[in-house]
N, CA, C, O and CB atoms as a CASP TS submission, in Angstrom:
PFRMAT TS
TARGET T0000
AUTHOR 0000-0000-0000
METHOD Language model
MODEL 1
PARENT N/A
ATOM      1  N   MET     1       0.848  -1.166   0.000  1.00  0.00           N
ATOM      2  CA  MET     1       0.000   0.000   0.000  1.00  0.00           C
ATOM      3  C   MET     1       0.892   1.226   0.000  1.00  0.00           C
ATOM      4  O   MET     1       1.897   1.278   0.708  1.00  0.00           O
ATOM      5  CB  MET     1      -0.963  -0.001   1.211  1.00  0.00           C
ATOM      6  N   GLY     2       0.526   2.182  -0.776  1.00  0.00           N
ATOM      7  CA  GLY     2       1.307   3.404  -0.872  1.00  0.00           C
ATOM      8  C   GLY     2       0.977   4.377   0.244  1.00  0.00           C
ATOM      9  O   GLY     2       0.167   4.090   1.125  1.00  0.00           O
ATOM     10  N   ILE     3       1.616   5.521   0.190  1.00  0.00           N
ATOM     11  CA  ILE     3       1.444   6.528   1.233  1.00  0.00           C
ATOM     12  C   ILE     3       0.022   7.088   1.235  1.00  0.00           C
ATOM     13  O   ILE     3      -0.508   7.405   2.300  1.00  0.00           O
ATOM     14  CB  ILE     3       2.454   7.662   1.047  1.00  0.00           C
ATOM     15  N   ILE     4      -0.606   7.216   0.061  1.00  0.00           N
ATOM     16  CA  ILE     4      -1.978   7.728  -0.014  1.00  0.00           C
ATOM     17  C   ILE     4      -2.936   6.750   0.661  1.00  0.00           C
ATOM     18  O   ILE     4      -3.837   7.170   1.387  1.00  0.00           O
ATOM     19  CB  ILE     4      -2.398   7.966  -1.490  1.00  0.00           C
ATOM     20  N   GLY     5      -2.753   5.479   0.435  1.00  0.00           N
ATOM     21  CA  GLY     5      -3.579   4.466   1.086  1.00  0.00           C
ATOM     22  C   GLY     5      -3.382   4.468   2.590  1.00  0.00           C
ATOM     23  O   GLY     5      -4.340   4.307   3.346  1.00  0.00           O
ATOM     24  N   THR     6      -2.152   4.647   3.022  1.00  0.00           N
ATOM     25  CA  THR     6      -1.851   4.710   4.445  1.00  0.00           C
ATOM     26  C   THR     6      -2.514   5.924   5.090  1.00  0.00           C
ATOM     27  O   THR     6      -3.031   5.831   6.203  1.00  0.00           O
ATOM     28  CB  THR     6      -0.339   4.751   4.667  1.00  0.00           C
ATOM     29  N   ILE     7      -2.500   7.054   4.400  1.00  0.00           N
ATOM     30  CA  ILE     7      -3.156   8.259   4.923  1.00  0.00           C
ATOM     31  C   ILE     7      -4.669   8.050   5.003  1.00  0.00           C
ATOM     32  O   ILE     7      -5.299   8.453   5.981  1.00  0.00           O
ATOM     33  CB  ILE     7      -2.830   9.487   4.034  1.00  0.00           C
ATOM     34  N   PHE     8      -5.251   7.428   3.987  1.00  0.00           N
ATOM     35  CA  PHE     8      -6.691   7.161   4.009  1.00  0.00           C
ATOM     36  C   PHE     8      -7.054   6.238   5.161  1.00  0.00           C
ATOM     37  O   PHE     8      -8.029   6.484   5.871  1.00  0.00           O
ATOM     38  CB  PHE     8      -7.146   6.547   2.679  1.00  0.00           C
ATOM     39  N   ILE     9      -6.282   5.182   5.350  1.00  0.00           N
ATOM     40  CA  ILE     9      -6.506   4.285   6.482  1.00  0.00           C
ATOM     41  C   ILE     9      -6.318   5.059   7.782  1.00  0.00           C
ATOM     42  O   ILE     9      -7.033   4.816   8.755  1.00  0.00           O
ATOM     43  CB  ILE     9      -5.545   3.062   6.425  1.00  0.00           C
ATOM     44  N   GLY    10      -5.363   5.990   7.809  1.00  0.00           N
ATOM     45  CA  GLY    10      -5.137   6.814   8.994  1.00  0.00           C
ATOM     46  C   GLY    10      -6.340   7.661   9.362  1.00  0.00           C
ATOM     47  O   GLY    10      -6.608   7.877  10.544  1.00  0.00           O
ATOM     48  N   LEU    11      -7.066   8.141   8.366  1.00  0.00           N
ATOM     49  CA  LEU    11      -8.295   8.892   8.639  1.00  0.00           C
ATOM     50  C   LEU    11      -9.298   8.023   9.384  1.00  0.00           C
ATOM     51  O   LEU    11      -9.896   8.443  10.374  1.00  0.00           O
ATOM     52  CB  LEU    11      -8.916   9.415   7.328  1.00  0.00           C
ATOM     53  N   ILE    12      -9.466   6.819   8.894  1.00  0.00           N
ATOM     54  CA  ILE    12     -10.399   5.891   9.530  1.00  0.00           C
ATOM     55  C   ILE    12      -9.885   5.476  10.905  1.00  0.00           C
ATOM     56  O   ILE    12     -10.648   5.408  11.868  1.00  0.00           O
ATOM     57  CB  ILE    12     -10.617   4.650   8.643  1.00  0.00           C
ATOM     58  N   VAL    13      -8.595   5.201  10.986  1.00  0.00           N
ATOM     59  CA  VAL    13      -7.987   4.774  12.244  1.00  0.00           C
ATOM     60  C   VAL    13      -8.125   5.860  13.309  1.00  0.00           C
ATOM     61  O   VAL    13      -8.388   5.549  14.471  1.00  0.00           O
ATOM     62  CB  VAL    13      -6.506   4.424  12.033  1.00  0.00           C
ATOM     63  N   GLY    14      -7.953   7.110  12.938  1.00  0.00           N
ATOM     64  CA  GLY    14      -8.093   8.204  13.900  1.00  0.00           C
ATOM     65  C   GLY    14      -9.481   8.250  14.512  1.00  0.00           C
ATOM     66  O   GLY    14      -9.630   8.479  15.712  1.00  0.00           O
ATOM     67  N   LEU    15     -10.486   8.033  13.693  1.00  0.00           N
ATOM     68  CA  LEU    15     -11.858   8.026  14.200  1.00  0.00           C
ATOM     69  C   LEU    15     -12.120   6.809  15.077  1.00  0.00           C
ATOM     70  O   LEU    15     -12.778   6.920  16.112  1.00  0.00           O
ATOM     71  CB  LEU    15     -12.853   8.057  13.042  1.00  0.00           C
ATOM     72  N   VAL    16     -11.610   5.649  14.672  1.00  0.00           N
ATOM     73  CA  VAL    16     -11.777   4.436  15.473  1.00  0.00           C
ATOM     74  C   VAL    16     -11.042   4.583  16.804  1.00  0.00           C
ATOM     75  O   VAL    16     -11.571   4.197  17.847  1.00  0.00           O
ATOM     76  CB  VAL    16     -11.261   3.195  14.704  1.00  0.00           C
ATOM     77  N   ALA    17      -9.834   5.133  16.777  1.00  0.00           N
ATOM     78  CA  ALA    17      -9.047   5.298  18.005  1.00  0.00           C
ATOM     79  C   ALA    17      -9.738   6.244  18.971  1.00  0.00           C
ATOM     80  O   ALA    17      -9.737   6.010  20.179  1.00  0.00           O
ATOM     81  CB  ALA    17      -7.642   5.816  17.680  1.00  0.00           C
ATOM     82  N   ARG    18     -10.320   7.296  18.456  1.00  0.00           N
ATOM     83  CA  ARG    18     -11.029   8.235  19.333  1.00  0.00           C
ATOM     84  C   ARG    18     -12.247   7.562  19.964  1.00  0.00           C
ATOM     85  O   ARG    18     -12.573   7.818  21.123  1.00  0.00           O
ATOM     86  CB  ARG    18     -11.462   9.494  18.546  1.00  0.00           C
ATOM     87  N   PHE    19     -12.906   6.716  19.210  1.00  0.00           N
ATOM     88  CA  PHE    19     -14.054   5.993  19.734  1.00  0.00           C
ATOM     89  C   PHE    19     -13.636   4.992  20.809  1.00  0.00           C
ATOM     90  O   PHE    19     -14.336   4.828  21.808  1.00  0.00           O
ATOM     91  CB  PHE    19     -14.786   5.275  18.603  1.00  0.00           C
ATOM     92  N   LEU    20     -12.496   4.321  20.611  1.00  0.00           N
ATOM     93  CA  LEU    20     -12.045   3.280  21.532  1.00  0.00           C
ATOM     94  C   LEU    20     -11.337   3.825  22.773  1.00  0.00           C
ATOM     95  O   LEU    20     -11.371   3.196  23.830  1.00  0.00           O
ATOM     96  CB  LEU    20     -11.128   2.339  20.813  1.00  0.00           C
ATOM     97  N   LYS    21     -10.699   4.983  22.652  1.00  0.00           N
ATOM     98  CA  LYS    21      -9.944   5.530  23.778  1.00  0.00           C
ATOM     99  C   LYS    21     -10.903   6.100  24.814  1.00  0.00           C
ATOM    100  O   LYS    21     -11.707   6.979  24.503  1.00  0.00           O
ATOM    101  CB  LYS    21      -8.951   6.618  23.301  1.00  0.00           C
ATOM    102  N   PRO    22     -10.820   5.604  26.044  1.00  0.00           N
ATOM    103  CA  PRO    22     -11.708   6.122  27.076  1.00  0.00           C
ATOM    104  C   PRO    22     -11.290   7.511  27.538  1.00  0.00           C
ATOM    105  O   PRO    22     -10.145   7.925  27.352  1.00  0.00           O
ATOM    106  CB  PRO    22     -11.743   5.174  28.260  1.00  0.00           C
ATOM    107  N   GLY    23     -12.219   8.210  28.130  1.00  0.00           N
ATOM    108  CA  GLY    23     -11.910   9.524  28.674  1.00  0.00           C
ATOM    109  C   GLY    23     -12.452  10.647  27.812  1.00  0.00           C
ATOM    110  O   GLY    23     -12.933  10.436  26.699  1.00  0.00           O
ATOM    111  N   ASP    24     -12.358  11.850  28.363  1.00  0.00           N
ATOM    112  CA  ASP    24     -12.843  13.040  27.678  1.00  0.00           C
ATOM    113  C   ASP    24     -11.711  13.667  26.882  1.00  0.00           C
ATOM    114  O   ASP    24     -10.654  13.977  27.431  1.00  0.00           O
ATOM    115  CB  ASP    24     -13.429  14.053  28.681  1.00  0.00           C
ATOM    116  N   ASP    25     -11.933  13.850  25.601  1.00  0.00           N
ATOM    117  CA  ASP    25     -10.936  14.483  24.740  1.00  0.00           C
ATOM    118  C   ASP    25     -11.396  15.889  24.401  1.00  0.00           C
ATOM    119  O   ASP    25     -12.502  16.086  23.896  1.00  0.00           O
ATOM    120  CB  ASP    25     -10.702  13.654  23.448  1.00  0.00           C
ATOM    121  N   SER    26     -10.550  16.856  24.679  1.00  0.00           N
ATOM    122  CA  SER    26     -10.897  18.236  24.360  1.00  0.00           C
ATOM    123  C   SER    26     -10.384  18.648  22.984  1.00  0.00           C
ATOM    124  O   SER    26     -10.669  19.752  22.519  1.00  0.00           O
ATOM    125  CB  SER    26     -10.342  19.170  25.418  1.00  0.00           C
ATOM    126  N   MET    27      -9.630  17.767  22.334  1.00  0.00           N
ATOM    127  CA  MET    27      -9.113  18.104  21.009  1.00  0.00           C
ATOM    128  C   MET    27     -10.198  17.925  19.962  1.00  0.00           C
ATOM    129  O   MET    27     -11.149  17.171  20.165  1.00  0.00           O
ATOM    130  CB  MET    27      -7.889  17.238  20.663  1.00  0.00           C
ATOM    131  N   GLY    28     -10.056  18.599  18.877  1.00  0.00           N
ATOM    132  CA  GLY    28     -11.046  18.529  17.808  1.00  0.00           C
ATOM    133  C   GLY    28     -10.859  17.305  16.936  1.00  0.00           C
ATOM    134  O   GLY    28      -9.916  16.531  17.099  1.00  0.00           O
ATOM    135  N   TRP    29     -11.776  17.157  16.017  1.00  0.00           N
ATOM    136  CA  TRP    29     -11.749  16.013  15.104  1.00  0.00           C
ATOM    137  C   TRP    29     -10.553  16.068  14.165  1.00  0.00           C
ATOM    138  O   TRP    29      -9.989  15.033  13.811  1.00  0.00           O
ATOM    139  CB  TRP    29     -13.036  15.955  14.295  1.00  0.00           C
ATOM    140  N   ILE    30     -10.168  17.267  13.762  1.00  0.00           N
ATOM    141  CA  ILE    30      -9.031  17.394  12.844  1.00  0.00           C
ATOM    142  C   ILE    30      -7.751  16.883  13.503  1.00  0.00           C
ATOM    143  O   ILE    30      -6.984  16.143  12.886  1.00  0.00           O
ATOM    144  CB  ILE    30      -8.853  18.864  12.400  1.00  0.00           C
ATOM    145  N   MET    31      -7.525  17.276  14.750  1.00  0.00           N
ATOM    146  CA  MET    31      -6.327  16.814  15.457  1.00  0.00           C
ATOM    147  C   MET    31      -6.372  15.300  15.671  1.00  0.00           C
ATOM    148  O   MET    31      -5.345  14.628  15.579  1.00  0.00           O
ATOM    149  CB  MET    31      -6.190  17.537  16.812  1.00  0.00           C
ATOM    150  N   THR    32      -7.550  14.771  15.952  1.00  0.00           N
ATOM    151  CA  THR    32      -7.697  13.328  16.117  1.00  0.00           C
ATOM    152  C   THR    32      -7.353  12.604  14.827  1.00  0.00           C
ATOM    153  O   THR    32      -6.660  11.587  14.849  1.00  0.00           O
ATOM    154  CB  THR    32      -9.122  12.978  16.557  1.00  0.00           C
ATOM    155  N   ILE    33      -7.832  13.122  13.704  1.00  0.00           N
ATOM    156  CA  ILE    33      -7.545  12.502  12.414  1.00  0.00           C
ATOM    157  C   ILE    33      -6.057  12.601  12.089  1.00  0.00           C
ATOM    158  O   ILE    33      -5.471  11.647  11.577  1.00  0.00           O
ATOM    159  CB  ILE    33      -8.379  13.161  11.302  1.00  0.00           C
ATOM    160  N   LEU    34      -5.442  13.745  12.383  1.00  0.00           N
ATOM    161  CA  LEU    34      -3.999  13.886  12.133  1.00  0.00           C
ATOM    162  C   LEU    34      -3.188  12.923  12.980  1.00  0.00           C
ATOM    163  O   LEU    34      -2.217  12.339  12.498  1.00  0.00           O
ATOM    164  CB  LEU    34      -3.546  15.318  12.409  1.00  0.00           C
ATOM    165  N   LEU    35      -3.574  12.751  14.240  1.00  0.00           N
ATOM    166  CA  LEU    35      -2.882  11.779  15.093  1.00  0.00           C
ATOM    167  C   LEU    35      -3.139  10.356  14.610  1.00  0.00           C
ATOM    168  O   LEU    35      -2.273   9.491  14.737  1.00  0.00           O
ATOM    169  CB  LEU    35      -3.331  11.929  16.558  1.00  0.00           C
ATOM    170  N   GLY    36      -4.316  10.110  14.061  1.00  0.00           N
ATOM    171  CA  GLY    36      -4.602   8.806  13.467  1.00  0.00           C
ATOM    172  C   GLY    36      -3.725   8.527  12.262  1.00  0.00           C
ATOM    173  O   GLY    36      -3.234   7.413  12.085  1.00  0.00           O
ATOM    174  N   ILE    37      -3.531   9.538  11.441  1.00  0.00           N
ATOM    175  CA  ILE    37      -2.631   9.390  10.291  1.00  0.00           C
ATOM    176  C   ILE    37      -1.210   9.121  10.765  1.00  0.00           C
ATOM    177  O   ILE    37      -0.522   8.259  10.219  1.00  0.00           O
ATOM    178  CB  ILE    37      -2.667  10.653   9.399  1.00  0.00           C
ATOM    179  N   GLY    38      -0.768   9.858  11.781  1.00  0.00           N
ATOM    180  CA  GLY    38       0.576   9.639  12.330  1.00  0.00           C
ATOM    181  C   GLY    38       0.739   8.241  12.903  1.00  0.00           C
ATOM    182  O   GLY    38       1.758   7.588  12.677  1.00  0.00           O
ATOM    183  N   GLY    39      -0.260   7.781  13.643  1.00  0.00           N
ATOM    184  CA  GLY    39      -0.216   6.431  14.202  1.00  0.00           C
ATOM    185  C   GLY    39      -0.236   5.372  13.120  1.00  0.00           C
ATOM    186  O   GLY    39       0.444   4.350  13.220  1.00  0.00           O
ATOM    187  N   SER    40      -1.016   5.622  12.090  1.00  0.00           N
ATOM    188  CA  SER    40      -1.094   4.681  10.984  1.00  0.00           C
ATOM    189  C   SER    40       0.233   4.574  10.246  1.00  0.00           C
ATOM    190  O   SER    40       0.688   3.476   9.928  1.00  0.00           O
ATOM    191  CB  SER    40      -2.191   5.092  10.023  1.00  0.00           C
ATOM    192  N   ILE    41       0.843   5.708   9.980  1.00  0.00           N
ATOM    193  CA  ILE    41       2.134   5.696   9.280  1.00  0.00           C
ATOM    194  C   ILE    41       3.203   5.030  10.131  1.00  0.00           C
ATOM    195  O   ILE    41       3.966   4.199   9.640  1.00  0.00           O
ATOM    196  CB  ILE    41       2.568   7.126   8.916  1.00  0.00           C
ATOM    197  N   ALA    42       3.258   5.396  11.415  1.00  0.00           N
ATOM    198  CA  ALA    42       4.277   4.820  12.307  1.00  0.00           C
ATOM    199  C   ALA    42       4.087   3.312  12.452  1.00  0.00           C
ATOM    200  O   ALA    42       5.057   2.558  12.367  1.00  0.00           O
ATOM    201  CB  ALA    42       4.222   5.493  13.694  1.00  0.00           C
ATOM    202  N   ALA    43       2.856   2.865  12.668  1.00  0.00           N
ATOM    203  CA  ALA    43       2.610   1.442  12.869  1.00  0.00           C
ATOM    204  C   ALA    43       2.781   0.649  11.575  1.00  0.00           C
ATOM    205  O   ALA    43       3.300  -0.467  11.593  1.00  0.00           O
ATOM    206  CB  ALA    43       1.211   1.228  13.428  1.00  0.00           C
ATOM    207  N   THR    44       2.348   1.219  10.458  1.00  0.00           N
ATOM    208  CA  THR    44       2.459   0.500   9.187  1.00  0.00           C
ATOM    209  C   THR    44       3.909   0.262   8.812  1.00  0.00           C
ATOM    210  O   THR    44       4.321  -0.876   8.585  1.00  0.00           O
ATOM    211  CB  THR    44       1.757   1.271   8.076  1.00  0.00           C
ATOM    212  N   TYR    45       4.678   1.329   8.747  1.00  0.00           N
ATOM    213  CA  TYR    45       6.062   1.179   8.325  1.00  0.00           C
ATOM    214  C   TYR    45       6.952   0.611   9.418  1.00  0.00           C
ATOM    215  O   TYR    45       7.919  -0.092   9.125  1.00  0.00           O
ATOM    216  CB  TYR    45       6.602   2.503   7.875  1.00  0.00           C
ATOM    217  N   GLY    46       6.640   0.907  10.672  1.00  0.00           N
ATOM    218  CA  GLY    46       7.401   0.335  11.786  1.00  0.00           C
ATOM    219  C   GLY    46       7.195  -1.168  11.898  1.00  0.00           C
ATOM    220  O   GLY    46       8.154  -1.919  12.079  1.00  0.00           O
ATOM    221  N   GLY    47       5.939  -1.610  11.792  1.00  0.00           N
ATOM    222  CA  GLY    47       5.644  -3.040  11.870  1.00  0.00           C
ATOM    223  C   GLY    47       6.223  -3.819  10.705  1.00  0.00           C
ATOM    224  O   GLY    47       6.676  -4.950  10.877  1.00  0.00           O
ATOM    225  N   GLN    48       6.212  -3.228   9.531  1.00  0.00           N
ATOM    226  CA  GLN    48       6.807  -3.889   8.370  1.00  0.00           C
ATOM    227  C   GLN    48       8.326  -3.934   8.482  1.00  0.00           C
ATOM    228  O   GLN    48       8.950  -4.927   8.106  1.00  0.00           O
ATOM    229  CB  GLN    48       6.397  -3.173   7.080  1.00  0.00           C
ATOM    230  N   ALA    49       8.919  -2.865   8.997  1.00  0.00           N
ATOM    231  CA  ALA    49      10.377  -2.834   9.145  1.00  0.00           C
ATOM    232  C   ALA    49      10.852  -3.852  10.178  1.00  0.00           C
ATOM    233  O   ALA    49      11.926  -4.435  10.031  1.00  0.00           O
ATOM    234  CB  ALA    49      10.843  -1.429   9.543  1.00  0.00           C
ATOM    235  N   LEU    50      10.057  -4.063  11.219  1.00  0.00           N
ATOM    236  CA  LEU    50      10.417  -5.033  12.250  1.00  0.00           C
ATOM    237  C   LEU    50      10.041  -6.459  11.867  1.00  0.00           C
ATOM    238  O   LEU    50      10.389  -7.403  12.577  1.00  0.00           O
ATOM    239  CB  LEU    50       9.751  -4.668  13.553  1.00  0.00           C
ATOM    240  N   GLY    51       9.335  -6.623  10.754  1.00  0.00           N
ATOM    241  CA  GLY    51       8.950  -7.947  10.284  1.00  0.00           C
ATOM    242  C   GLY    51       7.769  -8.539  11.048  1.00  0.00           C
ATOM    243  O   GLY    51       7.568  -9.753  11.027  1.00  0.00           O
ATOM    244  N   ILE    52       6.989  -7.702  11.719  1.00  0.00           N
ATOM    245  CA  ILE    52       5.847  -8.189  12.489  1.00  0.00           C
ATOM    246  C   ILE    52       4.734  -8.646  11.547  1.00  0.00           C
ATOM    247  O   ILE    52       4.073  -9.649  11.818  1.00  0.00           O
ATOM    248  CB  ILE    52       5.328  -7.093  13.448  1.00  0.00           C
ATOM    249  N   TYR    53       4.519  -7.934  10.459  1.00  0.00           N
ATOM    250  CA  TYR    53       3.507  -8.282   9.481  1.00  0.00           C
ATOM    251  C   TYR    53       3.914  -7.742   8.128  1.00  0.00           C
ATOM    252  O   TYR    53       4.818  -6.915   8.010  1.00  0.00           O
ATOM    253  CB  TYR    53       2.131  -7.742   9.893  1.00  0.00           C
ATOM    254  N   GLU    54       3.222  -8.232   7.106  1.00  0.00           N
ATOM    255  CA  GLU    54       3.471  -7.808   5.729  1.00  0.00           C
ATOM    256  C   GLU    54       2.419  -6.776   5.313  1.00  0.00           C
ATOM    257  O   GLU    54       1.391  -6.617   5.973  1.00  0.00           O
ATOM    258  CB  GLU    54       3.456  -9.029   4.762  1.00  0.00           C
ATOM    259  N   ALA    55       2.690  -6.095   4.230  1.00  0.00           N
ATOM    260  CA  ALA    55       1.750  -5.101   3.713  1.00  0.00           C
ATOM    261  C   ALA    55       0.429  -5.768   3.346  1.00  0.00           C
ATOM    262  O   ALA    55       0.412  -6.832   2.727  1.00  0.00           O
ATOM    263  CB  ALA    55       2.344  -4.374   2.487  1.00  0.00           C
ATOM    264  N   GLY    56      -0.673  -5.137   3.730  1.00  0.00           N
ATOM    265  CA  GLY    56      -1.991  -5.633   3.386  1.00  0.00           C
ATOM    266  C   GLY    56      -2.596  -6.604   4.383  1.00  0.00           C
ATOM    267  O   GLY    56      -3.738  -7.023   4.195  1.00  0.00           O
ATOM    268  N   GLU    57      -1.888  -6.974   5.423  1.00  0.00           N
ATOM    269  CA  GLU    57      -2.441  -7.880   6.422  1.00  0.00           C
ATOM    270  C   GLU    57      -3.339  -7.123   7.397  1.00  0.00           C
ATOM    271  O   GLU    57      -3.173  -5.922   7.608  1.00  0.00           O
ATOM    272  CB  GLU    57      -1.314  -8.594   7.181  1.00  0.00           C
ATOM    273  N   ALA    58      -4.288  -7.842   7.984  1.00  0.00           N
ATOM    274  CA  ALA    58      -5.207  -7.230   8.949  1.00  0.00           C
ATOM    275  C   ALA    58      -4.458  -6.752  10.198  1.00  0.00           C
ATOM    276  O   ALA    58      -4.895  -5.810  10.860  1.00  0.00           O
ATOM    277  CB  ALA    58      -6.311  -8.231   9.345  1.00  0.00           C
ATOM    278  N   ALA    59      -3.363  -7.380  10.512  1.00  0.00           N
ATOM    279  CA  ALA    59      -2.578  -6.958  11.674  1.00  0.00           C
ATOM    280  C   ALA    59      -2.078  -5.534  11.508  1.00  0.00           C
ATOM    281  O   ALA    59      -1.875  -4.833  12.500  1.00  0.00           O
ATOM    282  CB  ALA    59      -1.397  -7.903  11.894  1.00  0.00           C
ATOM    283  N   GLY    60      -1.877  -5.097  10.281  1.00  0.00           N
ATOM    284  CA  GLY    60      -1.456  -3.724  10.024  1.00  0.00           C
ATOM    285  C   GLY    60      -2.510  -2.726  10.453  1.00  0.00           C
ATOM    286  O   GLY    60      -2.177  -1.676  11.002  1.00  0.00           O
ATOM    287  N   PHE    61      -3.775  -3.032  10.212  1.00  0.00           N
ATOM    288  CA  PHE    61      -4.859  -2.142  10.623  1.00  0.00           C
ATOM    289  C   PHE    61      -4.955  -2.107  12.145  1.00  0.00           C
ATOM    290  O   PHE    61      -5.120  -1.041  12.737  1.00  0.00           O
ATOM    291  CB  PHE    61      -6.202  -2.594  10.005  1.00  0.00           C
ATOM    292  N   ILE    62      -4.853  -3.269  12.771  1.00  0.00           N
ATOM    293  CA  ILE    62      -4.904  -3.339  14.229  1.00  0.00           C
ATOM    294  C   ILE    62      -3.720  -2.587  14.828  1.00  0.00           C
ATOM    295  O   ILE    62      -3.875  -1.857  15.807  1.00  0.00           O
ATOM    296  CB  ILE    62      -4.911  -4.810  14.706  1.00  0.00           C
ATOM    297  N   GLY    63      -2.550  -2.763  14.248  1.00  0.00           N
ATOM    298  CA  GLY    63      -1.367  -2.037  14.711  1.00  0.00           C
ATOM    299  C   GLY    63      -1.519  -0.535  14.541  1.00  0.00           C
ATOM    300  O   GLY    63      -1.069   0.237  15.388  1.00  0.00           O
ATOM    301  N   ALA    64      -2.145  -0.119  13.459  1.00  0.00           N
ATOM    302  CA  ALA    64      -2.369   1.310  13.217  1.00  0.00           C
ATOM    303  C   ALA    64      -3.328   1.886  14.254  1.00  0.00           C
ATOM    304  O   ALA    64      -3.127   3.007  14.721  1.00  0.00           O
ATOM    305  CB  ALA    64      -2.924   1.539  11.796  1.00  0.00           C
ATOM    306  N   VAL    65      -4.368   1.135  14.621  1.00  0.00           N
ATOM    307  CA  VAL    65      -5.303   1.594  15.650  1.00  0.00           C
ATOM    308  C   VAL    65      -4.578   1.725  16.988  1.00  0.00           C
ATOM    309  O   VAL    65      -4.749   2.718  17.695  1.00  0.00           O
ATOM    310  CB  VAL    65      -6.505   0.620  15.777  1.00  0.00           C
ATOM    311  N   ILE    66      -3.778   0.736  17.329  1.00  0.00           N
ATOM    312  CA  ILE    66      -3.019   0.794  18.582  1.00  0.00           C
ATOM    313  C   ILE    66      -2.043   1.964  18.563  1.00  0.00           C
ATOM    314  O   ILE    66      -1.910   2.678  19.557  1.00  0.00           O
ATOM    315  CB  ILE    66      -2.260  -0.526  18.819  1.00  0.00           C
ATOM    316  N   GLY    67      -1.363   2.163  17.439  1.00  0.00           N
ATOM    317  CA  GLY    67      -0.442   3.296  17.318  1.00  0.00           C
ATOM    318  C   GLY    67      -1.146   4.633  17.468  1.00  0.00           C
ATOM    319  O   GLY    67      -0.616   5.552  18.092  1.00  0.00           O
ATOM    320  N   ALA    68      -2.336   4.744  16.898  1.00  0.00           N
ATOM    321  CA  ALA    68      -3.095   5.988  17.008  1.00  0.00           C
ATOM    322  C   ALA    68      -3.570   6.216  18.439  1.00  0.00           C
ATOM    323  O   ALA    68      -3.549   7.348  18.922  1.00  0.00           O
ATOM    324  CB  ALA    68      -4.292   5.970  16.053  1.00  0.00           C
ATOM    325  N   ILE    69      -3.998   5.157  19.120  1.00  0.00           N
ATOM    326  CA  ILE    69      -4.420   5.299  20.514  1.00  0.00           C
ATOM    327  C   ILE    69      -3.249   5.741  21.374  1.00  0.00           C
ATOM    328  O   ILE    69      -3.402   6.596  22.246  1.00  0.00           O
ATOM    329  CB  ILE    69      -5.005   3.978  21.045  1.00  0.00           C
ATOM    330  N   VAL    70      -2.084   5.161  21.132  1.00  0.00           N
ATOM    331  CA  VAL    70      -0.889   5.565  21.885  1.00  0.00           C
ATOM    332  C   VAL    70      -0.587   7.041  21.656  1.00  0.00           C
ATOM    333  O   VAL    70      -0.287   7.768  22.603  1.00  0.00           O
ATOM    334  CB  VAL    70       0.328   4.703  21.479  1.00  0.00           C
ATOM    335  N   LEU    71      -0.663   7.485  20.411  1.00  0.00           N
ATOM    336  CA  LEU    71      -0.425   8.902  20.124  1.00  0.00           C
ATOM    337  C   LEU    71      -1.478   9.797  20.768  1.00  0.00           C
ATOM    338  O   LEU    71      -1.152  10.885  21.243  1.00  0.00           O
ATOM    339  CB  LEU    71      -0.402   9.137  18.619  1.00  0.00           C
ATOM    340  N   LEU    72      -2.734   9.357  20.793  1.00  0.00           N
ATOM    341  CA  LEU    72      -3.786  10.134  21.449  1.00  0.00           C
ATOM    342  C   LEU    72      -3.537  10.255  22.947  1.00  0.00           C
ATOM    343  O   LEU    72      -3.742  11.319  23.529  1.00  0.00           O
ATOM    344  CB  LEU    72      -5.149   9.498  21.198  1.00  0.00           C
ATOM    345  N   VAL    73      -3.098   9.173  23.565  1.00  0.00           N
ATOM    346  CA  VAL    73      -2.799   9.202  25.004  1.00  0.00           C
ATOM    347  C   VAL    73      -1.618  10.117  25.287  1.00  0.00           C
ATOM    348  O   VAL    73      -1.665  10.922  26.218  1.00  0.00           O
ATOM    349  CB  VAL    73      -2.505   7.782  25.528  1.00  0.00           C
ATOM    350  N   ILE    74      -0.565  10.000  24.496  1.00  0.00           N
ATOM    351  CA  ILE    74       0.616  10.851  24.683  1.00  0.00           C
ATOM    352  C   ILE    74       0.260  12.312  24.481  1.00  0.00           C
ATOM    353  O   ILE    74       0.664  13.164  25.272  1.00  0.00           O
ATOM    354  CB  ILE    74       1.739  10.444  23.716  1.00  0.00           C
ATOM    355  N   TYR    75      -0.493  12.610  23.429  1.00  0.00           N
ATOM    356  CA  TYR    75      -0.904  13.992  23.172  1.00  0.00           C
ATOM    357  C   TYR    75      -1.746  14.536  24.319  1.00  0.00           C
ATOM    358  O   TYR    75      -1.564  15.677  24.746  1.00  0.00           O
ATOM    359  CB  TYR    75      -1.688  14.083  21.859  1.00  0.00           C
ATOM    360  N   GLY    76      -2.673  13.713  24.818  1.00  0.00           N
ATOM    361  CA  GLY    76      -3.513  14.125  25.930  1.00  0.00           C
ATOM    362  C   GLY    76      -2.707  14.400  27.185  1.00  0.00           C
ATOM    363  O   GLY    76      -2.998  15.346  27.917  1.00  0.00           O
ATOM    364  N   ALA    77      -1.686  13.572  27.444  1.00  0.00           N
ATOM    365  CA  ALA    77      -0.843  13.761  28.623  1.00  0.00           C
ATOM    366  C   ALA    77      -0.001  15.042  28.508  1.00  0.00           C
ATOM    367  O   ALA    77       0.182  15.761  29.490  1.00  0.00           O
ATOM    368  CB  ALA    77       0.074  12.540  28.819  1.00  0.00           C
ATOM    369  N   ILE    78       0.496  15.312  27.330  1.00  0.00           N
ATOM    370  CA  ILE    78       1.314  16.518  27.112  1.00  0.00           C
ATOM    371  C   ILE    78       0.443  17.757  27.148  1.00  0.00           C
ATOM    372  O   ILE    78       0.849  18.781  27.698  1.00  0.00           O
ATOM    373  CB  ILE    78       2.066  16.440  25.765  1.00  0.00           C
ATOM    374  N   LYS    79      -0.734  17.685  26.580  1.00  0.00           N
ATOM    375  CA  LYS    79      -1.614  18.843  26.460  1.00  0.00           C
ATOM    376  C   LYS    79      -2.212  19.275  27.801  1.00  0.00           C
ATOM    377  O   LYS    79      -2.615  20.430  27.940  1.00  0.00           O
ATOM    378  CB  LYS    79      -2.726  18.538  25.483  1.00  0.00           C
ATOM    379  N   LYS    80      -2.281  18.385  28.786  1.00  0.00           N
ATOM    380  CA  LYS    80      -2.859  18.725  30.076  1.00  0.00           C
ATOM    381  C   LYS    80      -2.032  19.738  30.851  1.00  0.00           C
ATOM    382  O   LYS    80      -2.562  20.418  31.731  1.00  0.00           O
ATOM    383  CB  LYS    80      -3.027  17.486  30.895  1.00  0.00           C
ATOM    384  N   ASP    81      -0.775  19.851  30.551  1.00  0.00           N
ATOM    385  CA  ASP    81       0.112  20.771  31.281  1.00  0.00           C
ATOM    386  C   ASP    81      -0.151  22.194  30.980  1.00  0.00           C
ATOM    387  O   ASP    81       0.518  23.074  31.521  1.00  0.00           O
ATOM    388  CB  ASP    81       1.525  20.481  30.981  1.00  0.00           C
TER
END
């Protein structure tokens, strides 16, 4: 999958991550989607580089959701200060 496909999946992943992450988020939808794209890119290329999964596997989507949730938590922790 190319970078455009990864960004598109990141849009979806950002929305799924926001739905799955517990707690009150004061950030807007745009920031959530951008963090989803970042999580998707990091998890997609990071997981492939580490040999955890191949391109196009369902584990890539799950990894992207987890990566986006991690980024949402980190952003929330930094933003509270």
